[in-house]
C-alpha positions in Angstrom: -4.3 -3.1 5.2 -7.9 -2.9 6.6 -9.4 -6.2 4.6 -12.9 -4.0 4.3 -11.7 -1.0 3.2 -9.7 -2.7 0.7 -11.9 -5.3 -0.2 -14.5 -2.4 -0.9 -12.0 -0.7 -3.1 -11.0 -3.4 -4.7 -14.8 -4.0 -5.9 -15.5 -1.0 -6.3 -12.4 -0.2 -8.9 -12.8 -3.4 -10.4 -16.0 -2.9 -11.6 -15.4 0.9 -12.9 -12.9 -0.6 -14.7 -14.5 -3.5 -16.3 -17.5 -0.9 -17.0 -15.0 1.2 -18.8 -13.8 -1.4 -20.6 -17.3 -1.6 -22.2 -17.6 1.7 -23.2 -16.6 2.8 -26.9 -14.5 5.5 -27.2 -16.2 8.9 -27.1 -14.1 10.4 -29.8 -11.9 9.0 -31.8 -8.5 11.3 -32.3 -5.0 10.7 -33.6 -4.0 8.7 -30.1 -5.7 7.0 -28.4 -8.3 5.2 -31.5 -8.3 1.6 -30.0 -8.5 0.3 -26.7 -5.2 0.5 -24.3 -3.9 -2.8 -22.9 -2.5 -1.9 -19.1 -0.3 -5.0 -17.4 -0.3 -4.9 -14.1 2.7 -7.9 -12.7 0.5 -9.1 -9.9 -2.2 -10.8 -9.0 -5.8 -8.9 -8.9 -7.1 -7.4 -5.9 -3.6 -6.8 -4.8 -2.6 -2.9 -3.7 -0.6 -2.5 -7.4 -3.8 -3.8 -9.1 -6.3 -1.5 -6.9 -4.1 1.2 -7.6 -3.8 1.1 -10.7 -7.8 0.5 -11.4 -8.4 3.3 -9.8 -6.4 5.9 -12.2 -7.2 3.5 -15.4 -10.6 4.2 -14.8 -10.2 7.5 -14.6 -7.9 7.6 -17.5 -11.2 5.7 -19.6 -13.5 8.7 -18.2 -10.9 11.4 -19.3 -9.9 10.5 -22.6 -13.0 8.4 -23.6 -10.3 5.3 -24.3 -11.1 2.1 -23.6 -8.4 0.9 -20.7 -8.4 -3.1 -20.8 -6.1 -4.2 -17.4 -4.5 -7.4 -17.7 -3.0 -8.9 -14.1 -0.2 -10.8 -15.1 1.5 -12.1 -12.0 5.0 -14.4 -11.7 8.4 -13.9 -10.8 8.6 -10.8 -8.3 7.0 -8.9 -11.1 9.3 -9.9 -14.1 6.6 -11.7 -16.1 4.5 -8.8 -16.6 7.1 -6.7 -17.5 8.5 -8.8 -20.2 5.1 -8.8 -21.4 5.8 -5.1 -21.7 9.1 -5.1 -23.2 7.7 -7.5 -25.8 4.3 -5.5 -27.4 4.6 -3.2 -30.0 5.7 0.2 -29.4 2.8 2.2 -30.1 1.4 3.1 -26.7 -1.3 0.8 -26.9 0.4 -1.8 -24.5 1.6 -0.3 -21.3 2.7 -1.2 -18.0 2.3 -0.7 -14.3 6.3 -1.1 -13.6 7.1 -0.2 -9.4 10.4 0.2 -7.2 10.5 -3.6 -7.6 10.8 -4.3 -11.0 12.6 -1.3 -12.1 15.0 -0.9 -9.6 15.6 -3.7 -6.9 15.2 -6.4 -8.8 17.9 -5.5 -11.4 20.4 -6.2 -8.5 18.6 -8.6 -6.6 18.5 -11.5 -9.9 21.2 -13.0 -11.6 19.1 -12.0 -14.9 16.5 -10.6 -15.8 14.3 -11.1 -19.1 14.0 -7.4 -19.7 16.7 -4.6 -19.4 15.6 -1.9 -18.3 17.1 0.9 -19.7 17.3 -1.3 -23.3 13.8 -2.6 -23.2 11.6 -0.1 -21.9 10.2 3.7 -21.6 9.4 5.3 -18.5 5.9 7.2 -19.2 4.9 8.8 -15.8 5.4 8.5 -11.8 2.2 8.0 -10.7 2.2 7.1 -6.7 4.1 6.8 -3.6 3.7 4.6 -0.7 5.5 4.7 3.0 6.1 2.0 5.4 5.8 2.1 9.3 8.2 0.7 11.7 6.1 -1.5 14.2 7.0 -2.7 17.4 4.5 -4.9 19.4 2.2 -3.4 22.1 4.2 -4.9 24.9 7.4 -4.0 23.6 9.7 -1.6 26.0 10.5 -0.1 22.6 8.6 3.6 22.6 11.2 4.8 20.0 13.2 4.5 17.1 16.3 5.3 19.3 14.9 3.0 21.9 15.2 0.1 19.6 18.7 1.1 18.0 19.8 1.1 21.7 17.9 -2.4 22.4 19.8 -4.1 19.0 23.4 -2.4 19.7 23.0 -4.0 23.6 22.1 -7.2 22.3 23.5 -8.2 18.7 22.5 -10.9 16.9 19.3 -11.2 19.1 17.2 -8.9 17.3 14.7 -9.7 14.3 12.4 -8.0 12.1 10.1 -10.1 9.2 9.1 -9.1 5.6 6.9 -10.8 3.4 9.5 -11.8 0.9 13.0 -11.1 -0.2 13.2 -7.3 -2.0 10.2 -6.5 -1.0 10.6 -2.8 0.4 10.1 -4.1 4.0 13.4 -6.5 3.5 14.8 -3.6 2.1 13.9 -0.9 4.1 15.0 -3.2 6.8 18.7 -3.4 5.4 18.3 0.1 5.0 17.7 1.0 8.5 20.2 -1.8 9.7 22.9 -0.1 7.5 22.5 3.4 8.7 22.5 2.2 12.6 25.0 -0.2 12.4 23.2 -2.9 13.9 23.6 -6.7 14.0 19.9 -8.1 13.6 18.5 -11.0 11.7 16.5 -10.8 8.8 13.6 -13.3 8.8 11.6 -13.4 5.3 8.1 -14.7 5.2 5.6 -15.9 2.3 3.5 -13.0 2.4 2.6 -9.9 5.0 0.4 -11.6 6.9 2.4 -14.6 8.4 5.2 -12.1 9.2 2.2 -9.5 11.2 1.1 -12.8 13.1 4.9 -13.5 14.7 5.5 -10.5 15.6 2.3 -10.3 17.5 2.9 -13.4 19.0 6.7 -12.4 20.3 8.7 -14.2 17.9 9.6 -10.9 15.6 11.0 -7.9 17.7 9.8 -5.1 14.6 8.5 -4.7 11.1 8.3 -2.4 8.0 5.1 -2.7 7.0 2.6 -0.6 4.4 0.9 2.3 6.6 -2.1 1.0 5.5 -1.7 -2.7 6.9 -0.5 -0.6 10.1 -2.8 2.0 11.0 -5.6 -0.7 11.7 -3.4 -2.8 14.0 -1.9 0.5 16.0 -5.5 1.5 16.2 -6.9 -1.8 17.7 -3.9 -1.1 20.3 -2.1 -4.2 18.6 1.3 -3.1 17.8 3.0 0.4 18.2 4.4 2.7 15.3 7.6 4.4 16.1 8.7 5.7 12.8 7.8 6.0 9.1 9.9 5.7 6.2 8.9 9.1 4.8 11.1 12.2 4.5 7.9 14.1 6.2 5.2 12.8 8.1 2.3 11.4 6.6 -1.6 12.4 6.8 -2.4 9.0 7.6 -0.1 8.6 10.4 0.6 12.7 11.7 1.4 11.7 15.0 4.3 9.3 13.9 7.9 10.6 13.5 9.7 10.1 10.5 12.6 8.0 10.9 14.8 11.1 9.6 13.8 13.1 12.7 14.1 10.4 14.7 17.7 10.5 14.4 18.5 8.4 11.0 19.2 11.9 8.9 18.4 11.1 5.3 16.8 7.5 6.2 14.2 7.3 3.0 12.2 4.1 1.6 9.5 4.7 -0.8 7.2 2.0 -2.7 6.4 4.1 -5.6 5.0 3.0 -8.5 4.1 4.1 -12.3 4.0 3.4 -15.8 6.5 2.1 -18.3 6.2 1.8 -22.2 8.1 -0.3 -24.3 11.2 1.2 -26.0 10.4 2.7 -29.1 7.3 4.3 -28.3 6.6 7.6 -30.1 7.8 10.8 -27.7 4.4 11.9 -28.6 2.5 9.2 -27.6 4.1 9.1 -24.6 3.7 13.0 -23.6 0.2 12.6 -24.3 0.1 9.5 -21.9 2.0 11.7 -18.8 -0.2 14.0 -19.3 -3.0 12.5 -18.9 -1.8 10.5 -16.1 -1.3 13.7 -14.3 -4.6 15.2 -15.1 -6.3 11.3 -13.9 -4.1 11.7 -10.6 -5.7 15.3 -9.2 -9.5 13.5 -9.8 -11.0 13.8 -6.5 -11.9 9.9 -6.7 -8.2 9.4 -7.6 -6.8 11.1 -4.5 -9.7 9.5 -2.2 -8.9 6.3 -3.2 -5.1 6.6 -3.3 -5.3 8.4 0.3 -7.3 5.7 2.2 -4.1 3.1 0.8 -1.7 5.4 2.3 -0.5 6.4 -1.2 0.8 10.3 -2.4 -0.2 11.1 -5.6 3.3 12.0 -7.6 3.7 14.6 -10.2 6.1 14.9 -13.0 7.5 14.7 -16.8 9.0 10.4 -18.1 12.5 11.9 -17.7 11.4 12.8 -14.0 10.4 9.4 -13.9 13.4 8.1 -15.1 15.9 10.1 -13.1 13.7 8.3 -10.5 14.5 4.8 -11.7 18.2 5.7 -12.2 18.3 7.2 -8.3 16.9 4.2 -6.6 18.4 1.6 -8.8 21.8 2.9 -7.7 20.5 3.4 -3.8 19.3 -0.6 -3.5 22.3 -1.8 -5.7 24.7 -0.4 -2.8 22.6 -1.7 0.2 22.0 -5.2 -1.3 25.2 -5.4 -2.2 26.6 -4.5 1.7 24.1 -6.8 2.9 25.5 -9.4 0.9 21.8 -10.7 0.3 22.1 -13.6 -2.2 20.7 -12.9 -5.9 17.4 -15.0 -6.7 17.7 -17.2 -10.1 
């Protein structure tokens, strides 16, 4: 991700979020009539945090409610979601849930401190993020088909990496491997920058990384983007074909994110939150911020979000099982 842009957005969102938290509600009503705590299960300044703050800041403006963002990182997001589970089911504590905490982790970990179906209530799908498939600029690979052909000619020789086991870079790579029927090596890294450095240094053959991270690398001429993980071309990289149109029909990896509440949260409160989030996503500042980070705003009801969670859980369970990925403690 372009660090200057990211830092500016992060500072803006953090400043606005803190300012909103100091403003008393403009008008009391049935709900909300006291501060709402929004738990983000990752560190401050990261993509989930910045995106969440953009939206919670707008929620504070629209509703007059105080929004308090709490960062609770650790255990691949599991710690933060467990806190949401244990909160009172009154709509005053909600959290950010994504593809990892609500879908992938269910098959990746031996045990979780929460049960997505039994302990959480889906509130709203907020946005989607996508990955770009990149290769070094001096690679002979010019297209997705080139990469597939090269991997098939050299079984077991090519390698790709990701910022950790279970990340969308890893899962998207395993989906690619499965659909293209390839024999390639996966190398996990402790963070995306290390993986990118090894790609640039010729120690990796390809990577799946967030499009906002890939864009400045492509513009600088350091890497070549040969595909994106969406089903439709993206405005951030309109010249890059999708993997679907490159021959892997149906290929899609989405790093989606949304809001969950404790199980038992009243239906009318969930509906109120969903409507407020849908409105916030239409605000110009929010849409600009999302676009800068390569995110696409989402829409839909709580039930739509639940159906997404169920589909994604089944999809990634199959990939994890097929790849024989060892479960984490």
